C-alpha positions in Angstrom: 58.4 89.2 -177.2 58.8 85.6 -176.4 56.1 82.8 -176.7 55.5 83.2 -172.9 55.2 86.9 -172.5 52.6 89.2 -173.9 52.0 92.7 -173.4 49.8 93.0 -170.2 47.8 95.2 -168.2 49.5 94.8 -165.0 47.5 96.6 -162.0 48.0 100.1 -162.1 50.6 100.1 -164.9 48.4 101.1 -167.9 49.6 98.1 -169.9 53.3 98.9 -169.7 54.5 95.8 -168.2 54.7 92.3 -169.7 52.7 89.3 -168.3 55.1 86.4 -168.0 52.8 83.1 -168.1 55.3 81.0 -166.0 55.2 83.7 -163.2 51.7 84.2 -163.4 50.9 80.4 -163.0 53.4 80.4 -160.1 51.7 83.2 -158.6 48.2 81.6 -158.9 49.5 78.2 -157.3 50.8 80.4 -154.3 47.4 82.1 -154.0 45.5 79.0 -154.3 47.6 77.5 -151.5 47.0 80.8 -149.5 43.4 80.3 -150.0 43.5 76.9 -148.7 45.2 78.2 -145.6 42.5 80.9 -145.3 39.6 78.5 -145.5 41.1 76.2 -143.0 41.6 78.9 -140.6 38.2 80.5 -141.6 40.1 83.7 -142.0 37.5 85.8 -143.9 40.0 89.0 -144.8 42.3 86.3 -146.2 39.7 84.8 -148.3 38.5 87.7 -149.7 42.2 88.9 -150.4 42.9 85.7 -152.2 39.6 86.0 -154.2 41.0 89.4 -155.5 44.4 88.0 -156.2 42.7 85.1 -158.2 40.6 87.5 -160.3 43.7 89.7 -160.8 45.8 86.6 -162.0 42.8 85.2 -164.1 43.1 88.4 -166.0 46.6 88.4 -166.6 46.3 84.7 -167.6 43.5 85.6 -170.1 45.8 88.1 -171.8 48.5 85.5 -171.9 46.2 82.8 -173.2 45.3 85.1 -176.1 48.7 84.6 -177.5 49.7 81.1 -176.3 47.3 78.3 -177.4 47.3 75.2 -175.0 49.0 73.3 -177.7 52.1 75.7 -177.7 52.6 75.5 -173.7 55.7 73.8 -172.5 55.4 71.0 -170.1 56.2 73.2 -167.0 53.1 75.4 -167.9 50.9 72.5 -168.5 51.9 71.0 -165.2 51.1 74.2 -163.4 47.9 74.6 -165.1 46.8 71.1 -164.2 48.1 71.7 -160.4 46.2 75.0 -160.6 43.0 73.1 -161.5 43.2 70.5 -159.2 44.0 72.9 -156.2 41.1 75.2 -157.1 38.8 72.1 -157.2 39.9 71.2 -153.9 39.3 74.7 -152.4 35.8 74.6 -154.1 34.9 71.5 -152.2 36.3 72.8 -149.0 34.1 76.1 -149.6 30.9 73.9 -150.2 31.6 71.8 -147.0 32.0 75.1 -144.8 28.8 76.6 -146.4 26.9 73.3 -145.7 28.1 73.3 -142.1 27.1 76.8 -141.5 23.7 76.3 -142.9 23.2 73.2 -140.6 24.3 75.4 -137.7 22.1 78.3 -138.5 19.2 76.0 -139.0 19.9 74.3 -135.8 20.3 77.9 -134.0 17.1 79.3 -135.5 15.0 75.9 -135.3 14.2 76.2 -139.1 13.3 73.1 -140.6 15.7 71.2 -143.0 14.9 71.2 -146.6 12.8 68.3 -148.1 11.3 67.8 -144.5 7.7 66.4 -144.8 5.5 69.0 -143.6 2.4 68.5 -141.4 0.0 68.1 -144.1 1.8 65.3 -145.5 1.6 63.4 -142.2 -2.0 64.3 -141.9 -2.8 62.8 -145.7 -0.9 59.6 -144.6 -2.7 59.3 -141.4 -6.2 59.9 -142.9 -5.6 57.8 -146.2 -6.6 60.3 -148.8 -6.7 63.8 -150.1 -10.3 64.5 -149.7 -10.6 63.3 -146.2 -7.4 65.1 -145.5 -8.6 68.3 -146.9 -11.9 68.1 -144.9 -9.9 67.3 -141.6 -7.6 70.3 -142.5 -10.6 72.5 -142.7 -11.9 71.1 -139.0 -8.6 71.9 -137.4 
């Protein structure tokens, strides 16, 4: 066993194959790029597939990480790890932007008010100039 491979638990192998850290990191970079493409195309099936692949690869990297400490990684692995972190962060930001746009569109379609919008009672209090007068005005309406 080298410093970069550990007994793994490859999917469906019962732990018989070895996990190569370099290979797993290369696969993770490919999956993160595929996820970016899926997000750009709003391809739900591909997004779900890349999520599964990322989960599988994270498990493989966790196994590899039990043997290799970050101080023992070679420069290539460190570079791939940093690239993977950066790509994952970009994908996270894209997901958040998509989610915000979907929420905005749904609110527009349903006529739902925006969060933090001042309600009618706030405007009534401001117009009447006080809490007690506003309460009595609300009672008359």
